[in-house]
C-alpha positions as CSV (number, residue, x, y, z in Angstrom):
1,M,154.4,115.0,122.7
2,S,152.4,118.0,123.7
3,E,149.5,117.9,126.1
4,E,147.0,118.9,123.4
5,K,148.1,116.0,121.1
6,Q,148.0,113.5,123.9
7,A,144.5,114.5,125.0
8,V,143.3,114.1,121.4
9,S,144.8,110.7,121.0
10,V,143.4,109.5,124.3
11,G,140.0,111.0,123.5
12,L,139.9,109.0,120.2
13,M,141.0,105.8,121.9
14,G,137.9,105.6,124.1
15,P,135.3,105.1,121.3
16,A,137.6,102.8,119.4
17,L,138.2,100.6,122.5
18,L,134.4,100.6,123.2
19,L,133.7,99.5,119.6
20,V,136.3,96.7,119.8
21,C,134.7,95.5,123.1
22,V,131.2,95.6,121.7
23,A,132.2,93.7,118.6
24,A,134.0,91.0,120.7
25,I,131.1,90.5,123.0
26,G,128.7,90.4,120.0
27,G,131.0,87.8,118.3
28,V,131.0,85.6,121.5
29,L,127.2,85.8,121.8
30,W,126.7,84.9,118.1
31,F,129.1,82.0,118.5
32,L,127.4,80.7,121.6
33,S,123.9,81.0,120.1
34,T,124.7,79.3,116.8
35,G,127.1,76.8,118.2
36,M,125.0,75.7,121.1
37,G,121.8,75.8,119.1
38,G,123.3,73.4,116.5
39,M,124.7,71.2,119.2
40,S,121.3,70.3,120.6
41,E,120.4,68.9,117.2
42,S,123.5,66.7,117.0
43,L,123.1,65.1,120.4
44,V,122.6,61.4,120.4
45,Y,121.0,59.8,123.5
46,Y,122.0,56.3,124.8
47,W,118.9,54.2,125.7
48,S,118.2,50.7,126.7
49,P,115.3,48.7,125.1
50,T,113.3,49.4,128.3
51,Q,113.9,53.1,128.0
52,L,113.0,53.0,124.4
53,A,109.7,51.2,125.2
54,E,109.0,53.8,128.0
55,A,109.5,56.7,125.6
56,G,106.5,55.6,123.6
57,D,105.7,57.9,120.6
58,D,108.7,60.2,121.6
59,A,111.0,57.4,120.4
60,Y,109.9,57.7,116.8
61,D,112.2,59.7,114.5
62,T,114.7,60.4,117.3
63,T,118.3,59.4,116.7
64,V,119.5,57.3,119.6
65,R,122.1,54.8,120.5
66,L,120.4,51.6,121.7
67,G,122.5,49.2,123.8
68,G,121.8,45.7,124.9
69,Q,122.6,42.0,124.2
70,V,121.9,40.2,121.0
71,E,119.2,37.6,121.8
72,P,120.4,34.1,121.0
73,G,118.6,32.4,118.1
74,T,117.4,35.7,116.5
75,V,120.3,36.6,114.2
76,D,119.5,36.6,110.4
77,F,122.0,38.0,108.0
78,N,120.8,38.2,104.4
79,L,123.9,38.3,102.2
80,D,121.9,39.2,99.0
81,E,120.3,42.3,100.5
82,N,123.2,43.0,102.9
83,T,120.8,43.3,105.9
84,L,121.2,42.0,109.4
85,A,118.2,41.4,111.6
86,F,118.2,40.4,115.3
87,M,116.5,41.1,118.6
88,L,118.2,43.3,121.1
89,T,117.4,42.8,124.8
90,D,118.3,44.3,128.2
91,G,116.8,41.3,130.0
92,T,113.4,43.1,130.4
93,N,112.4,44.3,126.9
94,E,113.3,43.2,123.4
95,V,113.5,45.4,120.3
96,P,113.7,44.1,116.7
97,V,116.7,45.6,114.9
98,L,117.2,45.8,111.2
99,A,120.7,46.9,110.1
100,S,121.5,47.9,106.5
101,S,125.1,46.7,106.8
102,A,127.1,43.6,107.2
103,P,127.8,42.6,110.8
104,P,131.0,43.6,112.5
105,Q,133.7,40.9,112.6
106,M,133.2,40.1,116.3
107,F,129.3,40.1,116.1
108,R,127.6,37.0,117.4
109,E,124.7,35.9,119.5
110,G,124.8,36.9,123.2
111,I,127.3,39.7,122.7
112,G,126.7,43.2,123.8
113,V,126.1,45.7,121.0
114,V,125.3,49.4,120.5
115,V,123.3,50.4,117.5
116,E,122.7,54.0,116.4
117,G,119.6,54.7,114.4
118,R,115.9,55.5,114.7
119,M,112.7,53.6,115.8
120,S,110.3,53.3,112.9
121,E,106.5,53.3,113.0
122,D,106.4,49.5,112.4
123,G,108.2,48.9,115.7
124,T,111.6,48.1,114.2
125,F,114.8,49.9,115.2
126,R,116.6,50.7,111.9
127,T,120.3,51.3,111.8
128,D,123.3,51.3,109.5
129,R,125.7,51.3,112.4
130,V,126.3,48.3,114.6
131,M,129.1,48.5,117.2
132,V,130.2,45.5,119.2
133,K,131.1,45.8,122.9
134,H,134.1,43.8,123.7
135,S,136.7,43.2,126.4
136,N,139.3,45.9,126.7
137,E,141.8,43.2,127.7
138,Y,144.4,42.3,125.1
139,R,147.3,40.1,125.5
140,A,149.6,38.2,123.2
141,P,149.5,34.4,123.3
142,E,152.1,32.8,125.6
143,E,154.6,30.4,124.1
144,G,152.9,27.3,122.9
145,E,149.4,28.9,123.2
146,R,147.2,29.5,120.2
147,A,145.6,32.9,119.5
148,S,142.2,31.2,119.3
149,D,142.6,29.9,122.8
150,V,143.4,33.4,124.1
151,Y,140.3,34.7,122.2
152,Q,138.1,32.1,123.9
153,T,139.2,33.1,127.4
154,L,138.5,36.7,126.7
155,V,135.0,35.9,125.3
156,M,134.2,33.8,128.4
157,E,135.3,36.6,130.7
158,E,132.9,39.0,128.9
159,N,129.8,36.9,129.5
């Protein structure tokens, strides 16, 4: 290749390379601004009943995951309306919860749960998602042992 042709091709390569770099940087900046901006709207905070009470008016219309224990004697499942009402406590504060779904299979009084939803103006935490905290220990029954006996030992270890 002659020196003249080589100089022309190198001279044209500079602006093209600059254009590619500017486009790449612009694309990265656009991705970060739209991706990160949308991410803040999809964040869900984990609060206890005490933190929810401390948040005051800021707790309304904010999607949070609320964690605590189901207060014994407060569970009311209405099969006709498919609603579950109970009090959630962290030992310091209580929050009334109204779930628009059937309880999970392992749901019971005294168990730890996490509910995802919003605090309403009437002071009730409304959710359609109830998640039960449970032991992460699983084992098969030993020979001669019933599965229900294994379940009871795991439940007792939780509390």
